[in-house]
N, C-alpha and C positions, 0 to 999 in steps of 0.2 A: 468540641473534639479539635483534635490536633492530627493533623496530616504530619507524617513520615516520608519524606523521600527517598527510596531506597537509593543505596550507597552503588557505584558503577559496578559492573560485573566482573568479576574475579575468580574464576572457577579453576578449579582444579583440572579436570576434563570435558569434553561436551559430550554428556550422554543422549541418550536419545530423545525422551520424551521431554527433558528439562532443555535441551537447547533449543526445539520449539514453544516451549511455554515462556522461557527467558526471553526470547527473540519477539513471539507475539506481544509480551507485555510490556517490554521499551516502546515498541511501534504502537502499541495503545497510548500511551502516554506521550506520545510523542517526541520522544527521546533517540532521535537520529543516530546520533552517536554511541550512544551506550547498543542501541539495535545491531548496526553497524558491526561492533566489538562482537558480540554475542556469534553474529552471520560469520563475520572474518575468519575465529577463530575455529569454528565448527567447519570451513571451508579448508580452511589451512590443514587440519588436524584429522578430518573425517572425508574428503573428497574422494572418489575411486575413480579411475580411467573413464568409468561410464556414466561418469557425473551423478550417481548414486553416491548416499553418504552411507558409511559403514561405521558400525559404534562398538564400542568395549575391545577390550584386549584381543577378542575372535575376531573383529572384523562382521559383526551381523549386520544386515540388513534388518533397518528395525522401521517399517512401514510409520509408524507415529512420527518419529525421527526425519522422515523425510518429506511428508505430508507438513509436518507444522513449521517445517523451516520453509517450504514452500508458502503456503498459507501467512509465514511472518515476510516474507520478502512483498508479497500481496497485498499486506497490514501499512506497512510502510509507504506504501503507494495510494495507497484510496481505502478510507473509511467509510462506511455510511452506518455507523452502530447509534449515532445520536439522531433524536427524532427532534423535528421541529413543533412548535406550537398546534399545529395542523394535525399533527398526527405522522406526516410523512417522513421520512428519514434524509437527514442533510450528508450530503457527498464532501466528506473532506479530500482536498486535493491535495497530493504531495503532502500529506499531514507529516512525514517523519523520513524525509529524502538527506540521506549524509552528506555532508560539501565529498565525500571518496565516489559519488555519481554525478558529476558536475553535468553531465549532459547524456540525454538517451529518452527511451520510449516504451511504451508497452501500449499493448493491442488485446482487447477481448476480455478486459476487467469486469465481473458482474459485481455489481451493487443491489444493496435492497431497492425494493421500489421497482424493479423489473430495467434495470438499466442497465445496456452494456456500456464500458467506459474505454477511451482510447486516449492517453497521454502523451504530450512531449515536452522534453525540457531541455534549456542552455542556459550554461551558467550558474546553474543552481537554479533557476528560477523557470515557472510553467512559462512554456512559450504556445503552446497549442493545446484544445481538448474538443472531442469529439465523444459526443453523450447520443446514444440510441435508445429510446423507450419503446420499452414492448409493450406495456399496460396502458401507456398516455395517463399516468399519475403526476401529482403534482413535482417539479424538482427542485431541491433546494440547493445552490454550492454553498464551498465555501473554500476560500484558499488565502492562507495567510491573514489579513485585515478585511479582506472582499467576502462580500455576500451578494448573492443572488437568487431571486426565485423565476421560474418559468413555468408554464405548464406547454410542454409538447401532447399531440395528438400520438395515439399507440401506431408506431411504425415509423415514428417522426424521427430524423437523425437531426439534432444542433450542432453546431461547429461555433467553436468560441473565440477568442484571443486569448491572450496576456492578461488581459483588465475584465476576463469574463463577460468581453462584448460578444453578439452574436456577429459572424461573419458567415459567408457562402462561400468562401474556399474550401478545398476537403485539406484533410491532414496532410501536410508533407511528408514524403519518405524519405526516410533518414541516406 
């Protein structure tokens, strides 16, 4: 079987559902710059003063475009679709972080396995992560070439540093 890498995005317009579809596809493929190009084009062309995106020449609000774009941003920062050998999800941290977002944080992302994730990064690199386990299932994490597995109890919050090593320190606020 031969795999074909899609060409970088060159879109005539940022349509509603197609914006979310393209953004999520590039993010899922861990192609940060391509995902960012789709997002940036949509934001430049379609963002209204109330931060909703309006599509087509009539400037319609389209729920699929707005929710798809939001989901795509989350997909750039956290993915949990891959399964470990034990059947539990693998949480991929910052899988499609574009260079245009060198530093930042996000709080409250939900991941498969009933986890809530807070991330912080500086200079394009993960600096801290906090993961709350709602069910107590096995936790498999991947960040670049690092991978760890932990088994938190239900209700436990785990704090990890940039090397995915446990720490008791709370996540720093920006």
